[in-house]
C-alpha positions as CSV (number, residue, x, y, z in Angstrom):
1,M,-14.2,-20.6,-16.0
2,N,-12.0,-19.5,-13.1
3,R,-12.7,-20.7,-9.6
4,W,-13.3,-17.2,-8.2
5,R,-16.2,-16.9,-10.6
6,V,-17.7,-20.2,-9.4
7,Y,-17.3,-19.1,-5.9
8,V,-19.2,-15.8,-6.5
9,L,-22.0,-17.5,-8.3
10,M,-22.4,-20.1,-5.6
11,R,-22.8,-17.6,-2.9
12,G,-25.3,-15.6,-4.9
13,F,-23.7,-12.2,-5.2
14,A,-26.4,-9.7,-5.9
15,V,-26.0,-6.6,-8.1
16,V,-28.4,-3.6,-8.4
17,G,-28.3,-0.2,-9.9
18,A,-30.2,2.5,-11.8
19,T,-29.8,2.6,-15.6
20,V,-28.0,5.7,-17.0
21,T,-28.4,6.4,-20.7
22,V,-27.3,10.0,-21.1
23,R,-24.2,10.5,-23.2
24,A,-22.0,13.5,-22.3
25,G,-20.1,15.6,-24.8
26,E,-16.7,14.4,-25.8
27,P,-13.7,15.5,-23.6
28,S,-11.3,18.2,-24.9
29,D,-8.5,15.7,-25.6
30,P,-7.9,16.1,-29.4
31,N,-7.2,12.4,-30.1
32,F,-10.3,11.2,-28.3
33,P,-12.1,10.4,-31.6
34,K,-9.3,7.9,-32.3
35,Q,-10.3,6.0,-29.1
36,W,-13.0,3.9,-30.6
37,G,-12.8,1.6,-27.6
38,L,-14.2,4.4,-25.4
39,Q,-16.7,5.8,-27.9
40,N,-17.4,4.0,-31.2
41,V,-19.6,6.0,-33.5
42,G,-18.6,4.1,-36.6
43,Q,-15.4,6.2,-37.2
44,V,-12.8,4.8,-39.6
45,I,-9.7,3.5,-37.7
46,R,-6.7,2.5,-39.9
47,N,-9.0,2.2,-43.0
48,V,-11.6,0.1,-41.2
49,A,-15.0,1.5,-40.4
50,G,-16.3,0.6,-37.0
51,N,-19.7,-0.5,-35.7
52,A,-21.4,2.2,-33.7
53,G,-21.8,1.2,-30.0
54,A,-18.9,-1.4,-30.1
55,D,-17.2,0.2,-27.2
56,I,-17.1,0.1,-23.4
57,D,-19.5,3.1,-23.1
58,A,-17.0,5.3,-21.3
59,L,-18.8,8.6,-21.7
60,A,-21.9,7.3,-19.9
61,A,-19.7,5.6,-17.3
62,W,-18.0,8.9,-16.5
63,Q,-21.4,10.5,-16.0
64,I,-21.8,8.1,-13.1
65,H,-18.3,8.3,-11.8
66,A,-15.1,9.7,-13.3
67,G,-12.7,8.1,-10.8
68,L,-10.7,9.2,-7.8
69,P,-7.0,9.1,-6.9
70,T,-7.7,6.5,-4.3
71,V,-6.8,3.4,-6.4
72,T,-3.3,2.3,-7.3
73,V,-3.0,0.2,-10.5
74,A,0.3,-1.7,-10.9
75,I,1.4,-2.7,-14.4
76,V,3.8,-5.6,-14.2
77,G,5.8,-6.1,-17.3
78,R,8.3,-4.1,-19.3
79,G,8.5,-0.7,-17.5
80,I,6.8,2.6,-18.0
81,D,8.2,5.9,-19.2
82,P,6.9,9.1,-17.6
83,H,4.4,10.8,-19.9
84,I,2.7,14.2,-19.7
85,E,-0.6,12.4,-19.5
86,F,0.1,10.6,-16.2
87,S,3.6,11.5,-14.9
88,D,2.2,13.4,-11.9
89,R,0.5,10.1,-10.9
90,L,3.4,7.7,-11.7
91,L,4.9,6.3,-8.5
92,E,8.4,5.2,-8.0
93,G,8.2,1.5,-8.7
94,R,10.6,-1.4,-8.8
95,A,12.4,-3.6,-11.3
96,T,12.8,-7.3,-10.4
97,V,15.6,-7.7,-13.0
98,G,18.7,-5.6,-13.6
99,D,18.8,-2.2,-12.0
100,L,16.2,-2.2,-9.2
101,F,15.4,1.5,-9.9
102,D,15.2,1.3,-13.6
103,T,11.5,1.1,-14.3
104,L,11.6,2.8,-17.7
105,D,9.9,1.2,-20.7
106,H,12.3,-1.4,-22.1
107,C,10.0,-2.5,-25.0
108,T,7.8,0.4,-25.9
109,H,4.9,-1.5,-24.4
110,D,3.7,-0.6,-20.9
111,T,3.8,3.1,-21.5
112,H,1.0,2.5,-24.0
113,L,-1.0,0.5,-21.5
114,A,-0.6,3.1,-18.8
115,G,-2.2,5.7,-21.0
116,I,-5.2,3.3,-21.7
117,V,-5.6,2.9,-17.9
118,A,-5.0,6.4,-16.6
119,A,-4.2,9.2,-19.1
120,A,-5.6,12.5,-17.9
121,C,-9.1,13.3,-19.2
122,D,-10.3,16.6,-20.6
123,N,-6.9,18.3,-20.4
124,N,-6.7,19.4,-24.0
125,L,-3.9,16.9,-24.6
126,G,-3.8,13.6,-26.5
127,I,-6.2,11.0,-25.1
128,S,-8.4,10.1,-22.2
129,G,-7.7,7.2,-19.8
130,V,-10.5,4.9,-18.6
131,S,-9.8,5.9,-15.0
132,A,-8.1,9.3,-15.5
133,K,-7.2,9.9,-11.8
134,A,-5.9,6.5,-10.9
135,I,-2.3,6.1,-9.6
136,I,0.1,4.1,-11.6
137,L,2.8,1.8,-10.1
138,P,5.4,0.6,-12.6
139,V,6.9,-2.9,-12.0
140,R,9.5,-4.0,-14.6
141,A,10.0,-7.7,-14.7
142,F,11.4,-8.0,-18.2
143,D,14.8,-7.2,-19.6
144,S,14.0,-5.7,-23.0
145,C,11.1,-7.7,-24.2
146,T,11.8,-11.0,-22.5
147,G,11.4,-12.2,-18.9
148,T,10.8,-15.1,-16.6
149,A,7.7,-16.2,-14.7
150,L,9.7,-16.0,-11.5
151,A,10.6,-12.3,-12.0
152,V,6.9,-11.6,-12.9
153,A,5.7,-13.4,-9.8
154,D,8.1,-11.4,-7.6
155,G,6.8,-8.2,-9.2
156,V,3.2,-9.1,-8.5
157,R,4.0,-9.8,-4.8
158,W,5.9,-6.5,-4.6
159,A,3.0,-4.6,-6.1
160,V,0.6,-6.1,-3.6
161,D,2.9,-5.2,-0.7
162,H,3.2,-1.6,-1.9
163,G,-0.5,-0.7,-2.1
164,A,-1.8,-1.9,-5.6
165,S,-5.4,-2.9,-5.5
166,V,-5.6,-3.6,-9.3
167,I,-2.7,-5.4,-11.0
168,L,-2.4,-5.6,-14.7
169,I,0.1,-8.4,-15.4
170,A,0.9,-7.4,-19.0
171,V,2.8,-10.6,-20.0
172,Q,2.1,-13.9,-21.7
173,F,3.8,-17.3,-21.0
174,A,2.9,-20.4,-22.8
175,N,3.6,-22.7,-19.9
176,P,2.1,-22.9,-16.4
177,S,4.2,-21.6,-13.5
178,E,3.8,-22.5,-9.8
179,E,5.4,-19.1,-8.9
180,L,2.8,-17.2,-10.9
181,A,-0.1,-19.2,-9.5
182,S,1.2,-18.6,-6.0
183,A,1.6,-14.8,-6.7
184,V,-2.0,-14.5,-8.0
185,A,-3.3,-16.4,-5.0
186,Y,-1.3,-14.0,-2.8
187,A,-2.8,-11.0,-4.5
188,L,-6.3,-12.3,-4.2
189,S,-5.8,-13.1,-0.5
190,R,-4.9,-9.5,0.0
191,D,-7.9,-8.2,-1.9
192,A,-6.1,-7.2,-5.1
193,V,-7.6,-7.7,-8.6
194,C,-5.3,-9.4,-11.1
195,I,-5.9,-9.0,-14.8
196,A,-3.9,-10.5,-17.7
197,P,-4.1,-10.9,-21.5
198,V,-5.2,-14.3,-22.9
199,G,-2.3,-14.1,-25.4
200,D,-1.9,-13.3,-29.1
201,A,-0.9,-16.7,-30.5
202,E,-4.0,-17.2,-32.7
203,G,-4.9,-20.5,-31.2
204,P,-6.2,-22.6,-28.4
205,G,-4.6,-22.3,-24.9
206,V,-5.0,-19.3,-22.8
207,A,-1.6,-17.8,-21.8
208,Y,-0.3,-17.6,-18.3
209,P,-1.0,-16.0,-15.8
210,A,-4.4,-15.3,-17.4
211,A,-5.1,-19.0,-17.2
212,V,-4.4,-19.1,-13.5
213,D,-7.4,-19.4,-11.2
214,G,-8.1,-16.0,-9.6
215,C,-6.8,-14.0,-12.6
216,L,-9.2,-12.2,-14.9
217,A,-8.4,-13.4,-18.5
218,V,-9.1,-10.9,-21.2
219,S,-9.3,-11.3,-25.0
220,A,-9.2,-8.5,-27.6
221,T,-12.1,-7.2,-29.8
222,T,-11.9,-5.1,-32.9
223,N,-13.8,-1.9,-33.7
224,Q,-16.4,-4.1,-35.5
225,D,-17.2,-5.8,-32.2
226,V,-15.7,-9.3,-33.0
227,V,-13.0,-11.1,-31.1
228,S,-9.6,-10.6,-32.8
229,S,-8.4,-13.6,-34.7
230,L,-5.1,-13.2,-32.9
231,S,-6.6,-13.8,-29.5
232,N,-6.0,-17.1,-27.8
233,F,-9.0,-19.0,-26.7
234,G,-10.0,-21.6,-24.1
235,P,-12.0,-22.4,-21.1
236,Q,-10.4,-19.8,-18.9
237,V,-11.5,-16.7,-21.0
238,D,-13.5,-14.4,-18.8
239,L,-14.0,-11.2,-20.8
240,A,-13.3,-9.4,-24.0
241,A,-12.3,-5.7,-24.4
242,P,-11.2,-3.3,-27.2
243,G,-7.7,-4.3,-28.2
244,R,-7.0,-4.0,-31.9
245,D,-5.8,-0.7,-33.3
246,V,-5.8,1.1,-29.9
247,W,-4.3,4.7,-29.9
248,S,-2.5,5.6,-26.7
249,T,0.5,7.1,-25.1
250,W,4.0,6.3,-26.3
251,T,7.6,7.0,-25.2
252,N,8.9,10.6,-25.4
253,D,5.5,12.1,-24.7
254,T,4.1,10.9,-28.0
255,Y,1.2,8.7,-29.0
256,S,0.9,5.7,-31.3
257,F,-1.0,2.5,-32.1
258,L,0.3,-0.7,-30.4
259,G,1.5,-3.6,-32.6
260,D,-0.9,-6.4,-33.7
261,T,0.9,-9.0,-31.5
262,R,0.0,-7.0,-28.4
263,E,-3.7,-6.7,-28.8
264,T,-4.8,-8.6,-25.8
265,A,-2.5,-6.6,-23.5
266,A,-4.4,-3.4,-24.7
267,A,-7.6,-5.2,-24.0
268,A,-6.5,-6.2,-20.5
269,A,-5.5,-2.5,-19.9
270,H,-9.1,-1.4,-20.7
271,A,-10.4,-4.0,-18.1
272,A,-7.8,-2.7,-15.5
273,G,-9.1,0.8,-16.1
274,V,-12.7,-0.2,-15.5
275,A,-11.6,-2.2,-12.4
276,A,-10.0,1.0,-11.0
277,L,-13.2,2.9,-11.7
278,V,-15.3,0.3,-9.8
279,R,-12.8,0.2,-6.9
280,S,-12.9,4.0,-6.4
281,Y,-16.7,4.1,-6.9
282,A,-17.6,1.2,-4.6
283,P,-14.7,0.7,-2.2
284,Q,-16.7,-1.7,-0.1
285,L,-16.5,-4.4,-2.8
286,S,-13.9,-7.1,-2.5
287,A,-11.5,-8.0,-5.3
288,V,-13.7,-11.1,-6.1
289,E,-16.8,-8.9,-6.2
290,V,-15.1,-6.4,-8.5
291,M,-14.2,-9.2,-11.0
292,D,-17.7,-10.5,-10.8
293,V,-19.1,-7.1,-11.6
294,L,-16.9,-6.8,-14.7
295,V,-18.0,-10.1,-16.1
296,S,-21.7,-9.7,-15.1
297,A,-21.8,-6.3,-16.8
298,A,-20.3,-7.5,-20.1
299,D,-22.3,-7.2,-23.4
300,D,-22.7,-10.7,-24.8
301,L,-20.8,-11.5,-28.0
302,G,-20.8,-14.5,-30.3
303,P,-22.9,-17.5,-29.2
304,V,-25.5,-16.7,-26.5
305,G,-23.9,-16.9,-23.1
306,W,-20.3,-17.7,-22.2
307,D,-18.0,-18.9,-25.0
308,D,-14.3,-19.7,-25.2
309,R,-13.3,-16.6,-27.2
310,S,-15.2,-13.7,-25.6
311,G,-16.0,-15.2,-22.3
312,Y,-19.0,-13.5,-20.8
313,G,-18.8,-10.7,-23.4
314,R,-17.3,-7.3,-24.2
315,L,-16.4,-5.0,-21.3
316,N,-19.0,-2.3,-20.5
317,A,-17.9,0.4,-18.0
318,R,-21.2,2.0,-17.7
319,R,-23.0,-1.1,-16.7
320,A,-20.2,-2.2,-14.4
321,L,-20.7,1.0,-12.4
322,E,-24.5,0.5,-12.4
323,L,-24.0,-3.0,-11.0
324,A,-21.3,-2.0,-8.5
325,T,-23.8,-0.2,-6.2
326,E,-22.3,3.0,-4.9
327,P,-22.0,3.1,-1.2
328,A,-24.5,5.3,0.6
329,I,-21.6,7.5,1.8
330,R,-17.8,7.5,1.8
331,F,-15.3,8.5,4.5
332,E,-12.3,10.3,3.1
333,P,-9.7,11.8,5.5
334,V,-8.9,15.4,4.7
335,D,-6.0,15.5,7.2
336,P,-3.8,12.4,7.6
337,R,-5.4,10.1,10.0
338,P,-3.1,10.2,13.2
339,D,-1.6,7.0,14.7
340,E,0.4,8.7,17.5
341,A,-0.5,11.5,19.8
342,A,1.3,13.6,22.4
343,P,0.3,12.4,25.9
344,G,-2.3,14.5,27.7
345,T,-3.3,16.3,24.6
346,P,-6.5,15.8,22.6
347,T,-6.0,14.8,19.0
348,Q,-8.0,16.2,16.1
349,Y,-8.3,15.6,12.4
350,V,-10.8,16.4,9.7
351,V,-12.7,13.8,7.7
352,R,-15.0,14.3,4.7
353,I,-18.2,12.2,4.7
354,G,-20.2,12.2,1.5
355,D,-20.0,11.6,-2.3
356,G,-22.2,8.7,-2.2
357,S,-25.7,7.9,-3.3
358,Q,-27.3,9.5,-0.3
359,R,-26.9,12.6,1.9
360,V,-25.3,12.3,5.4
361,V,-27.3,13.6,8.3
362,D,-24.9,15.9,10.1
363,D,-26.0,15.1,13.7
364,T,-25.7,11.4,13.2
365,A,-21.9,11.5,12.6
366,S,-20.2,10.0,15.7
367,V,-17.0,8.5,16.9
368,F,-17.1,5.3,19.0
369,L,-14.0,4.9,21.1
370,R,-12.5,3.0,24.0
371,T,-9.3,3.3,26.0
372,A,-9.4,-0.1,27.6
373,P,-10.9,-3.5,26.7
374,G,-14.6,-3.4,26.9
375,A,-17.5,-1.5,25.4
376,F,-17.1,1.4,23.0
377,R,-18.7,4.8,24.0
378,S,-19.9,7.3,21.4
379,T,-19.5,11.0,21.1
380,P,-20.7,13.3,18.3
381,V,-18.2,14.8,15.8
382,E,-18.3,18.5,14.9
383,S,-19.8,19.4,11.5
384,L,-17.7,22.0,9.6
385,G,-20.1,22.2,6.7
386,L,-19.7,20.9,3.1
387,G,-19.6,17.3,4.3
388,R,-16.5,17.9,6.5
389,F,-16.3,16.9,10.2
390,R,-13.8,17.4,12.9
391,V,-13.0,14.3,14.9
392,T,-11.7,15.0,18.4
393,L,-10.1,12.1,20.3
394,P,-9.6,12.6,24.1
395,A,-6.2,13.0,25.8
396,I,-4.6,9.8,26.8
397,P,-1.6,9.0,29.0
398,C,1.8,8.0,27.6
399,G,1.7,4.4,26.7
400,G,-2.1,4.5,26.5
401,W,-4.2,3.9,23.4
402,I,-7.5,4.6,21.9
403,E,-9.4,2.2,19.6
404,Y,-12.0,4.1,17.6
405,Y,-14.3,4.0,14.5
406,L,-16.6,6.5,12.9
407,V,-20.3,6.0,12.2
408,A,-22.8,8.2,10.2
409,S,-26.3,7.8,8.9
410,T,-28.0,9.0,5.7
411,D,-31.3,10.7,5.0
412,Q,-32.5,7.2,4.0
413,D,-31.6,5.7,7.4
414,V,-28.6,3.8,6.1
415,T,-25.7,3.6,8.6
416,I,-22.1,3.3,7.4
417,S,-18.9,2.9,9.5
418,D,-15.3,3.6,9.0
419,P,-13.6,1.0,8.8
420,L,-16.4,-0.6,6.9
421,D,-16.4,-3.7,9.1
422,A,-16.2,-1.9,12.4
423,P,-16.0,-2.8,15.2
424,T,-14.3,-6.0,13.9
425,S,-11.7,-3.6,12.5
426,V,-10.9,-0.3,14.2
427,H,-8.4,2.6,14.0
428,L,-5.7,2.8,16.7
429,L,-4.1,5.9,18.3
430,R,-1.2,5.6,20.7
431,A,0.2,8.3,23.0
432,S,3.9,8.8,23.7
433,S,6.6,11.4,23.9
434,R,10.0,10.5,22.5
435,S,13.5,11.6,23.3
436,T,16.4,10.4,21.1
437,V,19.0,8.4,23.1
438,F,21.3,7.2,20.3
439,F,21.4,8.0,16.6
440,D,23.9,6.8,14.0
441,D,23.9,7.7,10.3
442,F,27.2,5.8,10.0
443,E,29.1,8.8,8.9
444,S,31.6,8.1,11.7
445,D,32.6,5.2,13.9
446,Q,30.3,4.9,16.9
447,G,31.4,1.5,18.1
448,W,29.5,-1.1,16.2
449,E,30.9,-4.6,16.3
450,V,31.2,-6.7,13.2
451,V,31.3,-10.5,13.5
452,G,32.0,-13.2,10.9
453,G,33.4,-13.3,7.4
454,D,35.7,-11.1,5.3
455,N,35.2,-8.8,2.4
456,S,35.0,-11.7,0.0
457,N,32.0,-13.4,1.6
458,G,29.8,-10.7,3.0
459,R,31.5,-9.1,6.0
460,W,29.6,-6.0,7.2
461,S,31.6,-2.8,6.2
462,R,30.9,0.9,6.8
463,V,31.4,2.4,3.4
464,V,29.9,4.6,0.7
465,P,28.0,1.9,-1.2
466,V,28.7,1.0,-4.8
467,G,25.4,0.0,-6.4
468,T,24.5,-3.3,-8.1
469,S,21.1,-4.8,-8.7
470,A,21.5,-6.5,-5.3
471,Q,23.0,-3.6,-3.3
472,P,22.1,0.1,-2.9
473,G,24.1,2.7,-4.8
474,F,23.4,5.3,-2.1
475,D,22.8,5.5,1.6
476,H,19.4,6.1,3.1
477,T,20.1,9.5,4.8
478,S,18.3,12.3,3.1
479,D,20.8,15.1,3.8
480,A,24.5,15.1,3.2
481,G,25.1,11.6,4.5
482,R,26.9,9.1,2.2
483,S,27.9,6.1,4.3
484,C,26.0,3.1,5.6
485,F,26.8,-0.5,6.6
486,V,26.6,-3.0,3.8
487,T,27.6,-6.7,3.4
488,G,30.9,-7.3,1.5
489,Q,30.8,-4.2,-0.7
490,H,34.0,-2.7,0.4
491,F,35.4,-3.1,-3.1
492,G,32.1,-2.5,-5.0
493,G,31.8,-4.5,-8.1
494,S,29.0,-6.3,-10.0
495,D,26.2,-8.6,-8.9
496,G,27.5,-11.2,-6.4
497,T,30.8,-9.5,-5.9
498,N,31.6,-10.3,-2.2
499,D,28.0,-11.2,-1.4
500,V,27.1,-13.1,1.7
501,D,28.2,-16.8,1.6
502,G,27.8,-19.0,4.7
503,G,27.2,-17.1,7.8
504,P,25.9,-15.7,10.0
505,R,27.4,-12.3,9.3
506,E,26.6,-10.0,12.3
507,L,26.4,-6.3,12.8
508,I,26.0,-5.5,16.5
509,S,25.2,-2.1,18.1
510,P,27.1,-0.6,21.0
511,I,25.4,-0.9,24.4
512,I,22.6,1.6,24.8
513,E,21.5,2.2,28.4
514,F,17.7,1.9,28.9
515,D,16.0,4.0,31.5
516,G,12.3,4.7,31.0
517,P,8.9,3.1,30.5
518,D,9.7,2.0,26.9
519,M,12.2,2.4,24.1
520,A,11.5,2.6,20.3
521,V,14.2,1.4,17.9
522,S,14.0,2.4,14.3
523,F,16.3,1.9,11.3
524,A,16.5,1.8,7.5
525,C,17.5,-1.5,5.9
526,W,18.0,-3.0,2.5
527,F,17.9,-6.8,1.9
528,F,18.2,-8.7,-1.3
529,W,17.8,-12.4,-1.9
530,S,17.8,-13.8,-5.5
531,E,15.2,-16.5,-4.8
532,I,17.5,-19.3,-5.8
533,G,17.8,-22.1,-3.4
534,N,16.8,-21.8,0.3
535,E,15.2,-18.5,1.3
536,D,17.4,-16.1,3.3
537,F,16.3,-13.4,5.7
538,L,17.7,-10.4,7.5
539,L,17.2,-11.1,11.2
540,V,16.9,-8.3,13.7
541,E,17.6,-9.4,17.3
542,L,17.4,-7.7,20.6
543,S,19.5,-8.1,23.8
544,R,18.9,-6.4,27.1
545,D,21.8,-8.0,29.0
546,G,24.6,-6.4,26.9
547,G,24.6,-9.2,24.3
548,A,24.7,-12.3,26.5
549,T,21.3,-13.5,25.2
550,W,19.3,-12.6,22.1
551,T,15.6,-12.6,21.0
552,T,14.5,-12.2,17.4
553,V,12.2,-9.2,17.0
554,D,11.9,-8.8,13.2
555,T,12.5,-11.0,10.2
556,I,12.9,-9.1,6.9
557,A,12.4,-10.8,3.6
558,S,13.8,-9.5,0.3
559,T,13.0,-5.8,-0.3
560,G,15.4,-4.7,-3.0
561,Q,15.1,-1.2,-1.8
562,W,15.5,0.9,1.3
563,I,12.7,0.4,3.7
564,E,12.1,1.7,7.3
565,R,11.4,-0.6,10.2
566,S,10.8,-0.1,13.9
567,F,9.9,-2.0,17.1
568,R,9.6,-1.2,20.8
569,L,11.1,-3.0,23.7
570,S,7.6,-3.5,25.0
571,D,7.0,-5.7,21.9
572,A,9.2,-8.3,23.6
573,P,8.0,-8.0,27.2
574,E,9.7,-11.3,28.1
575,V,13.1,-9.7,27.6
576,E,14.4,-7.8,30.6
577,G,17.4,-5.7,31.4
578,A,18.8,-2.1,31.0
579,Q,21.8,-2.8,28.6
580,V,20.3,-2.8,25.2
581,R,22.0,-4.0,22.0
582,V,20.6,-4.7,18.6
583,R,22.0,-7.3,16.2
584,F,21.5,-7.5,12.4
585,S,22.3,-11.0,11.1
586,V,22.3,-12.4,7.6
587,S,23.3,-15.8,6.3
588,D,23.3,-17.7,3.0
589,L,23.1,-21.4,4.1
590,P,23.8,-23.2,2.0
591,S,25.7,-20.7,-0.3
592,D,23.2,-21.1,-3.2
593,S,21.9,-17.6,-3.8
594,L,22.8,-13.9,-4.2
595,T,22.3,-12.4,-0.7
596,E,23.1,-8.8,0.3
597,A,22.1,-6.5,3.1
598,A,22.5,-2.9,4.2
599,V,21.6,-0.8,7.3
600,D,21.5,2.9,7.9
601,D,20.0,5.7,10.1
602,F,19.8,3.6,13.3
603,R,17.9,5.4,16.1
604,T,16.7,4.6,19.7
605,E,14.3,6.8,21.5
606,T,13.0,6.7,25.0
607,V,9.2,6.6,24.9
608,H,8.0,8.4,27.9
609,C,5.6,11.0,29.3
610,P,6.9,14.4,30.3
611,R,6.4,15.0,34.1
612,V,3.8,17.7,34.6
613,S,3.0,19.5,37.8
614,G,0.4,17.4,39.7
615,D,1.1,14.2,37.6
616,G,2.3,11.8,40.3
617,H,2.7,8.6,38.3
618,P,3.7,10.1,35.7
619,D,1.4,9.4,32.8
620,G,1.3,12.8,31.2
621,I,-2.1,13.9,32.5
622,V,-3.6,14.9,35.9
623,N,-6.7,12.8,36.7
624,L,-8.4,10.9,39.5
625,S,-5.5,8.5,40.0
626,D,-3.4,11.5,40.9
627,H,-5.9,12.5,43.6
628,R,-5.5,9.1,45.1
629,A,-1.7,9.4,44.9
630,F,-1.9,12.8,46.5
631,T,-3.8,11.3,49.5
632,D,-1.0,8.7,49.9
633,C,1.6,11.5,50.0
634,L,-0.2,13.8,52.6
635,G,2.1,14.3,55.5
636,G,5.3,13.5,53.7
637,L,8.2,15.6,55.2
638,G,11.7,16.5,54.0
639,Q,13.8,13.5,53.1
640,D,11.0,11.2,53.8
641,I,9.0,12.5,50.8
642,L,8.5,9.8,48.2
643,P,9.7,10.5,44.7
644,V,6.2,10.3,43.3
645,C,5.2,13.0,45.8
646,F,7.5,15.8,44.4
647,A,4.9,16.4,41.7
648,F,2.5,17.5,44.4
649,D,4.8,19.9,46.2
650,F,3.3,23.0,44.5
651,D,4.5,25.6,47.0
652,A,8.0,24.0,47.0
653,D,8.2,23.9,50.8
654,G,9.3,20.2,50.9
655,T,6.0,19.2,52.5
656,I,2.8,17.8,51.1
657,T,-0.1,19.3,52.9
658,L,-3.7,20.3,52.3
659,A,-2.3,23.7,51.2
660,D,-1.1,22.0,48.0
661,Y,-4.5,20.5,47.4
662,A,-6.0,23.7,46.0
663,Y,-3.2,23.8,43.4
664,L,-3.8,20.2,42.5
665,Q,-7.5,20.8,42.1
666,T,-6.8,23.8,39.8
667,R,-4.5,21.6,37.7
668,F,-7.2,18.9,37.5
669,E,-10.1,21.2,36.6
670,S,-8.0,23.0,34.0
671,R,-7.7,19.7,32.1
């Protein structure tokens, strides 16, 4: 029994819910009758008659909740082909072996699992997925049908970092792996559910990573509701689920059964689908709580209580949703939630509050906010009807911020906040205006300095990149751009050709003059490290004295793809000066790994507030502080007028007098 389970039982996790017994009609998908794992009425599957009710009770579960496109399920294994059943919800994933962008199915395996998890339901095509609106993230860690624990662990971590909250690790290793154990622990620490098959070796010993503490281990059942003889068994088994003779999606937009040696993977896919249902239905539950719901909801098989073949029993989707406890209400942004605002301008967005077990009372919906450390103040949000509300955040000056959270109450006096743990966690809005000072897409030479190495050991070069598994095959610029800076790829070639050895290898920007309250620096980068030997990083360093001294502002670990990063000069307040340079530095010390880097689309922007008439500071708005500044400026004449006072010379006569005050009052009151 895995440690997460012990933890939940010790803290007394409580589950409640109303029983639902009504079965809906079958969906329109023509192959649904073959899906005995979702509805078993005793139909014959591959010449074997089933036992009625030996299923996960999917139809009744969907009457409670049919899923939302708010949960991303990563499938780490052999790659996924696009299929008409889910291609509109298939994200661009990653491969941790070979071509980083080749996430296609290399073993006619994970495409099948993706359909079990998330095939579209009731669309007059093929089959129904357990969670038919879930998002699928493919992560290929195998070349063909074989792979390493290290590549799988890397895939799990990548999936966590790219938004997966349910991770189906569709692989089986006979031996333990520290890398896999660490990756599962990493996922759990970031609130992601890991699920894996127990293995199909017909004997004792649960496969890895299913045997790892913190990973839900799933064995396979047949349509006669017994654990398949192929399933491994042992003390780590948590759950059983339909796995033998499962009909699902296949390559080339077709459908098929999966082979007998892959039964537990199909079973784990059913569990991943139910986990996705639970996560969209009850988003307030943690990963640990979701796993506990799945095992607590299981229908007991075999000996009474837990056993080493079926764990706590066969998966039951209906009861899992009953035990999950739907939140009283949910907060779902209709518009993207803003994180940056124009100075001096109120910010609005629309949020939907509803789709829970209770009805929200419109006049209780409020936003709590503060613009400085201290207490939050509340203000109502505007009801637009149909559960939609317009949130209005007040104008703030450039460089200012608002911390805020939403609160609403139901007709049963239950109060819910967004974020759920507010005010411990809050949303943040910053105000700024930006003007581009320097931009380089590296299509021409704008004066970058290259230090260290040559083309045989990772010297930075401005080229049209030649792709390998460690280097991009294209630049980041979305339009007609083709060039970027890469390490040692002047001649192209295969993996490791001219990669970084030794170091550091430095790419240094020209001097950029800084004149303003703040500057934002943004860029696209690619960094690859093969995870052999000592870990390498791409360092981003800042100088404000023309390159005499440097401060590290970002440390980038292996990405294997283009990513966008940014920082502000104010993030390093201890660094002073007006001559800004940025340095990208990468090393392989000692030279024991494959290390490559690339940079593109470098931009610096002055973060400022536009001067408005009557804004003496300037901070983008006219407020009481400007009244005080106006008083200080009264009587200023000609050349003696202070620079701050020019904003108050409304009649342009070079003098600040009470005659200008009426104009200032108008500006203030209009805001």
